[in-house]
N, CA, C and O atoms as CSV, one atom per row, in Angstrom:
chain,resi,resn,atom,element,x,y,z
A,1,MET,N,N,0.838,-1.179,0.000
A,1,MET,CA,C,0.000,0.000,0.000
A,1,MET,C,C,0.884,1.244,0.000
A,1,MET,O,O,1.970,1.247,0.579
A,2,HIS,N,N,0.417,2.271,-0.639
A,2,HIS,CA,C,1.184,3.503,-0.784
A,2,HIS,C,C,1.123,4.350,0.483
A,2,HIS,O,O,0.047,4.602,1.024
A,3,GLU,N,N,2.299,4.787,0.949
A,3,GLU,CA,C,2.350,5.723,2.068
A,3,GLU,C,C,2.555,7.112,1.496
A,3,GLU,O,O,3.472,7.331,0.705
A,4,PHE,N,N,1.708,8.050,1.889
A,4,PHE,CA,C,1.792,9.397,1.345
A,4,PHE,C,C,2.969,10.146,1.955
A,4,PHE,O,O,3.220,10.072,3.158
A,5,THR,N,N,3.673,10.856,1.109
A,5,THR,CA,C,4.820,11.639,1.538
A,5,THR,C,C,4.562,13.113,1.258
A,5,THR,O,O,3.527,13.482,0.704
A,6,ARG,N,N,5.513,13.941,1.645
A,6,ARG,CA,C,5.396,15.372,1.378
A,6,ARG,C,C,5.352,15.631,-0.125
A,6,ARG,O,O,4.665,16.549,-0.574
A,7,CYS,N,N,6.066,14.846,-0.892
A,7,CYS,CA,C,6.059,14.975,-2.348
A,7,CYS,C,C,4.668,14.704,-2.901
A,7,CYS,O,O,4.220,15.380,-3.827
A,8,ASP,N,N,3.981,13.708,-2.331
A,8,ASP,CA,C,2.618,13.400,-2.770
A,8,ASP,C,C,1.675,14.560,-2.498
A,8,ASP,O,O,0.802,14.855,-3.315
A,9,SER,N,N,1.842,15.228,-1.346
A,9,SER,CA,C,0.954,16.344,-1.038
A,9,SER,C,C,1.213,17.510,-1.987
A,9,SER,O,O,0.281,18.235,-2.336
A,10,LYS,N,N,2.457,17.703,-2.410
A,10,LYS,CA,C,2.761,18.744,-3.391
A,10,LYS,C,C,2.117,18.373,-4.729
A,10,LYS,O,O,1.531,19.223,-5.399
A,11,TYR,N,N,2.230,17.102,-5.112
A,11,TYR,CA,C,1.619,16.613,-6.346
A,11,TYR,C,C,0.109,16.790,-6.290
A,11,TYR,O,O,-0.510,17.200,-7.271
A,12,PHE,N,N,-0.481,16.479,-5.140
A,12,PHE,CA,C,-1.921,16.631,-4.961
A,12,PHE,C,C,-2.330,18.096,-5.108
A,12,PHE,O,O,-3.332,18.403,-5.753
A,13,SER,N,N,-1.552,18.998,-4.507
A,13,SER,CA,C,-1.845,20.438,-4.613
A,13,SER,C,C,-1.786,20.903,-6.064
A,13,SER,O,O,-2.625,21.687,-6.508
A,14,LEU,N,N,-0.796,20.420,-6.791
A,14,LEU,CA,C,-0.689,20.784,-8.207
A,14,LEU,C,C,-1.872,20.232,-9.002
A,14,LEU,O,O,-2.376,20.894,-9.909
A,15,GLU,N,N,-2.310,19.025,-8.662
A,15,GLU,CA,C,-3.478,18.451,-9.338
A,15,GLU,C,C,-4.722,19.290,-9.077
A,15,GLU,O,O,-5.560,19.443,-9.965
A,16,LEU,N,N,-4.853,19.831,-7.879
A,16,LEU,CA,C,-5.997,20.703,-7.577
A,16,LEU,C,C,-5.965,21.963,-8.446
A,16,LEU,O,O,-7.000,22.420,-8.930
A,17,LEU,N,N,-4.770,22.512,-8.635
A,17,LEU,CA,C,-4.642,23.681,-9.504
A,17,LEU,C,C,-4.999,23.338,-10.947
A,17,LEU,O,O,-5.678,24.110,-11.625
A,18,VAL,N,N,-4.543,22.190,-11.409
A,18,VAL,CA,C,-4.857,21.748,-12.768
A,18,VAL,C,C,-6.363,21.520,-12.902
A,18,VAL,O,O,-6.963,21.893,-13.910
A,19,PHE,N,N,-6.969,20.909,-11.888
A,19,PHE,CA,C,-8.416,20.682,-11.901
A,19,PHE,C,C,-9.173,22.004,-12.018
A,19,PHE,O,O,-10.109,22.121,-12.809
A,20,ALA,N,N,-8.768,22.990,-11.234
A,20,ALA,CA,C,-9.439,24.293,-11.275
A,20,ALA,C,C,-9.257,24.955,-12.642
A,20,ALA,O,O,-10.203,25.514,-13.197
A,21,ALA,N,N,-8.057,24.889,-13.171
A,21,ALA,CA,C,-7.793,25.514,-14.475
A,21,ALA,C,C,-8.566,24.804,-15.587
A,21,ALA,O,O,-9.182,25.456,-16.430
A,22,GLU,N,N,-8.533,23.476,-15.588
A,22,GLU,CA,C,-9.248,22.724,-16.623
A,22,GLU,C,C,-10.752,22.901,-16.501
A,22,GLU,O,O,-11.436,23.081,-17.508
A,23,GLY,N,N,-11.272,22.852,-15.291
A,23,GLY,CA,C,-12.707,23.029,-15.095
A,23,GLY,C,C,-13.177,24.389,-15.579
A,23,GLY,O,O,-14.229,24.511,-16.207
A,24,THR,N,N,-12.390,25.401,-15.282
A,24,THR,CA,C,-12.726,26.752,-15.739
A,24,THR,C,C,-12.680,26.837,-17.255
A,24,THR,O,O,-13.571,27.407,-17.884
A,25,TRP,N,N,-11.635,26.267,-17.831
A,25,TRP,CA,C,-11.496,26.296,-19.291
A,25,TRP,C,C,-12.630,25.517,-19.960
A,25,TRP,O,O,-13.239,25.990,-20.919
A,26,TYR,N,N,-12.906,24.308,-19.438
A,26,TYR,CA,C,-13.998,23.507,-20.003
A,26,TYR,C,C,-15.323,24.253,-19.917
A,26,TYR,O,O,-16.090,24.267,-20.880
A,27,ALA,N,N,-15.600,24.873,-18.769
A,27,ALA,CA,C,-16.872,25.571,-18.576
A,27,ALA,C,C,-17.036,26.722,-19.567
A,27,ALA,O,O,-18.144,27.001,-20.025
A,28,LYS,N,N,-15.942,27.381,-19.891
A,28,LYS,CA,C,-16.021,28.514,-20.820
A,28,LYS,C,C,-16.010,28.084,-22.281
A,28,LYS,O,O,-16.772,28.614,-23.089
A,29,LYS,N,N,-15.155,27.131,-22.621
A,29,LYS,CA,C,-14.919,26.804,-24.025
A,29,LYS,C,C,-15.729,25.633,-24.557
A,29,LYS,O,O,-16.126,25.635,-25.722
A,30,LEU,N,N,-15.976,24.645,-23.729
A,30,LEU,CA,C,-16.631,23.440,-24.230
A,30,LEU,C,C,-18.015,23.736,-24.763
A,30,LEU,O,O,-18.371,23.272,-25.846
A,31,ASN,N,N,-18.796,24.492,-24.029
A,31,ASN,CA,C,-20.165,24.769,-24.454
A,31,ASN,C,C,-20.236,25.649,-25.692
A,31,ASN,O,O,-21.229,25.606,-26.418
A,32,SER,N,N,-19.214,26.439,-25.946
A,32,SER,CA,C,-19.256,27.309,-27.122
A,32,SER,C,C,-19.152,26.500,-28.415
A,32,SER,O,O,-19.555,26.980,-29.475
A,33,ASP,N,N,-18.616,25.277,-28.341
A,33,ASP,CA,C,-18.461,24.437,-29.524
A,33,ASP,C,C,-19.549,23.375,-29.652
A,33,ASP,O,O,-19.527,22.580,-30.592
A,34,MET,N,N,-20.486,23.351,-28.734
A,34,MET,CA,C,-21.494,22.295,-28.728
A,34,MET,C,C,-22.844,22.821,-29.185
A,34,MET,O,O,-23.242,23.941,-28.867
A,35,GLU,N,N,-23.542,21.969,-29.949
A,35,GLU,CA,C,-24.888,22.321,-30.397
A,35,GLU,C,C,-25.846,22.386,-29.212
A,35,GLU,O,O,-26.644,23.313,-29.085
A,36,GLN,N,N,-25.744,21.367,-28.341
A,36,GLN,CA,C,-26.551,21.330,-27.122
A,36,GLN,C,C,-25.599,21.424,-25.931
A,36,GLN,O,O,-24.926,20.448,-25.598
A,37,PRO,N,N,-25.540,22.578,-25.296
A,37,PRO,CA,C,-24.572,22.762,-24.210
A,37,PRO,C,C,-24.778,21.789,-23.051
A,37,PRO,O,O,-25.906,21.439,-22.704
A,38,ALA,N,N,-23.671,21.366,-22.467
A,38,ALA,CA,C,-23.715,20.514,-21.282
A,38,ALA,C,C,-23.906,21.397,-20.051
A,38,ALA,O,O,-23.579,22.583,-20.070
A,39,SER,N,N,-24.433,20.812,-18.997
A,39,SER,CA,C,-24.600,21.593,-17.769
A,39,SER,C,C,-23.229,21.842,-17.148
A,39,SER,O,O,-22.287,21.074,-17.345
A,40,LYS,N,N,-23.143,22.921,-16.402
A,40,LYS,CA,C,-21.863,23.228,-15.745
A,40,LYS,C,C,-21.478,22.115,-14.775
A,40,LYS,O,O,-20.295,21.812,-14.619
A,41,ALA,N,N,-22.456,21.510,-14.129
A,41,ALA,CA,C,-22.162,20.419,-13.196
A,41,ALA,C,C,-21.497,19.251,-13.923
A,41,ALA,O,O,-20.520,18.691,-13.425
A,42,LYS,N,N,-22.012,18.880,-15.089
A,42,LYS,CA,C,-21.420,17.780,-15.856
A,42,LYS,C,C,-20.000,18.116,-16.289
A,42,LYS,O,O,-19.117,17.257,-16.278
A,43,ILE,N,N,-19.790,19.361,-16.666
A,43,ILE,CA,C,-18.454,19.777,-17.085
A,43,ILE,C,C,-17.477,19.660,-15.919
A,43,ILE,O,O,-16.363,19.167,-16.097
A,44,TRP,N,N,-17.880,20.108,-14.725
A,44,TRP,CA,C,-16.995,20.035,-13.563
A,44,TRP,C,C,-16.779,18.596,-13.110
A,44,TRP,O,O,-15.691,18.251,-12.649
A,45,VAL,N,N,-17.805,17.748,-13.235
A,45,VAL,CA,C,-17.628,16.330,-12.901
A,45,VAL,C,C,-16.645,15.691,-13.874
A,45,VAL,O,O,-15.802,14.892,-13.468
A,46,TYR,N,N,-16.745,16.036,-15.154
A,46,TYR,CA,C,-15.805,15.541,-16.154
A,46,TYR,C,C,-14.376,15.940,-15.782
A,46,TYR,O,O,-13.468,15.109,-15.814
A,47,ALA,N,N,-14.180,17.205,-15.432
A,47,ALA,CA,C,-12.849,17.679,-15.046
A,47,ALA,C,C,-12.352,16.946,-13.800
A,47,ALA,O,O,-11.178,16.583,-13.727
A,48,LEU,N,N,-13.224,16.727,-12.829
A,48,LEU,CA,C,-12.850,16.025,-11.603
A,48,LEU,C,C,-12.451,14.582,-11.880
A,48,LEU,O,O,-11.424,14.118,-11.384
A,49,VAL,N,N,-13.249,13.870,-12.663
A,49,VAL,CA,C,-12.955,12.470,-12.965
A,49,VAL,C,C,-11.659,12.351,-13.762
A,49,VAL,O,O,-10.835,11.478,-13.487
A,50,ALA,N,N,-11.480,13.225,-14.746
A,50,ALA,CA,C,-10.262,13.189,-15.553
A,50,ALA,C,C,-9.032,13.432,-14.687
A,50,ALA,O,O,-8.020,12.748,-14.841
A,51,ASN,N,N,-9.109,14.391,-13.786
A,51,ASN,CA,C,-7.956,14.686,-12.945
A,51,ASN,C,C,-7.746,13.639,-11.858
A,51,ASN,O,O,-6.604,13.384,-11.473
A,52,ALA,N,N,-8.799,13.034,-11.358
A,52,ALA,CA,C,-8.641,11.949,-10.385
A,52,ALA,C,C,-7.954,10.750,-11.048
A,52,ALA,O,O,-7.086,10.116,-10.448
A,53,ALA,N,N,-8.346,10.447,-12.280
A,53,ALA,CA,C,-7.699,9.360,-13.015
A,53,ALA,C,C,-6.229,9.689,-13.265
A,53,ALA,O,O,-5.362,8.830,-13.106
A,54,SER,N,N,-5.955,10.911,-13.650
A,54,SER,CA,C,-4.579,11.348,-13.885
A,54,SER,C,C,-3.758,11.257,-12.598
A,54,SER,O,O,-2.613,10.805,-12.623
A,55,PHE,N,N,-4.334,11.680,-11.484
A,55,PHE,CA,C,-3.650,11.630,-10.198
A,55,PHE,C,C,-3.333,10.180,-9.813
A,55,PHE,O,O,-2.214,9.864,-9.408
A,56,GLY,N,N,-4.329,9.313,-9.946
A,56,GLY,CA,C,-4.127,7.899,-9.620
A,56,GLY,C,C,-3.070,7.253,-10.501
A,56,GLY,O,O,-2.220,6.505,-10.017
A,57,LEU,N,N,-3.125,7.540,-11.783
A,57,LEU,CA,C,-2.131,6.993,-12.704
A,57,LEU,C,C,-0.742,7.526,-12.366
A,57,LEU,O,O,0.242,6.787,-12.423
A,58,GLY,N,N,-0.664,8.799,-12.018
A,58,GLY,CA,C,0.623,9.381,-11.632
A,58,GLY,C,C,1.201,8.727,-10.390
A,58,GLY,O,O,2.401,8.459,-10.333
A,59,LEU,N,N,0.363,8.465,-9.394
A,59,LEU,CA,C,0.837,7.771,-8.189
A,59,LEU,C,C,1.316,6.365,-8.523
A,59,LEU,O,O,2.357,5.920,-8.037
A,60,TRP,N,N,0.557,5.680,-9.345
A,60,TRP,CA,C,0.938,4.322,-9.743
A,60,TRP,C,C,2.259,4.334,-10.500
A,60,TRP,O,O,3.142,3.518,-10.232
A,61,LEU,N,N,2.395,5.267,-11.454
A,61,LEU,CA,C,3.645,5.365,-12.207
A,61,LEU,C,C,4.817,5.735,-11.310
A,61,LEU,O,O,5.932,5.258,-11.522
A,62,SER,N,N,4.581,6.573,-10.318
A,62,SER,CA,C,5.676,6.962,-9.422
A,62,SER,C,C,6.186,5.776,-8.615
A,62,SER,O,O,7.350,5.748,-8.216
A,63,GLU,N,N,5.319,4.797,-8.375
A,63,GLU,CA,C,5.752,3.580,-7.685
A,63,GLU,C,C,6.455,2.611,-8.625
A,63,GLU,O,O,7.444,1.979,-8.255
A,64,LYS,N,N,5.936,2.501,-9.842
A,64,LYS,CA,C,6.485,1.531,-10.797
A,64,LYS,C,C,7.753,2.027,-11.480
A,64,LYS,O,O,8.670,1.246,-11.737
A,65,ILE,N,N,7.806,3.323,-11.773
A,65,ILE,CA,C,8.954,3.900,-12.482
A,65,ILE,C,C,9.390,5.168,-11.751
A,65,ILE,O,O,9.193,6.267,-12.268
A,66,PRO,N,N,9.974,5.041,-10.570
A,66,PRO,CA,C,10.283,6.218,-9.750
A,66,PRO,C,C,11.268,7.182,-10.408
A,66,PRO,O,O,11.284,8.364,-10.065
A,67,ILE,N,N,12.066,6.719,-11.320
A,67,ILE,CA,C,13.052,7.596,-11.957
A,67,ILE,C,C,12.370,8.704,-12.780
A,67,ILE,O,O,12.975,9.745,-13.034
A,68,LEU,N,N,11.124,8.483,-13.191
A,68,LEU,CA,C,10.388,9.500,-13.928
A,68,LEU,C,C,10.057,10.706,-13.065
A,68,LEU,O,O,9.849,11.808,-13.573
A,69,PHE,N,N,10.012,10.491,-11.760
A,69,PHE,CA,C,9.594,11.546,-10.855
A,69,PHE,C,C,10.756,11.985,-10.017
A,69,PHE,O,O,10.612,12.877,-9.181
């Protein structure tokens, strides 16, 4: 099982910033290109799920290939 370190908390903080930036960008830009706009809630859930998957994959990769990090 993974033990969280100070590096993980920094990574988590950066992921939160990326989530906020992507969610904001998606909310502004995604609907402008769609015939039927998505709700803001769906857009933010999409951003959250995408970043949670990215975070999990990053943690897994950091364990399997630590030299990358």
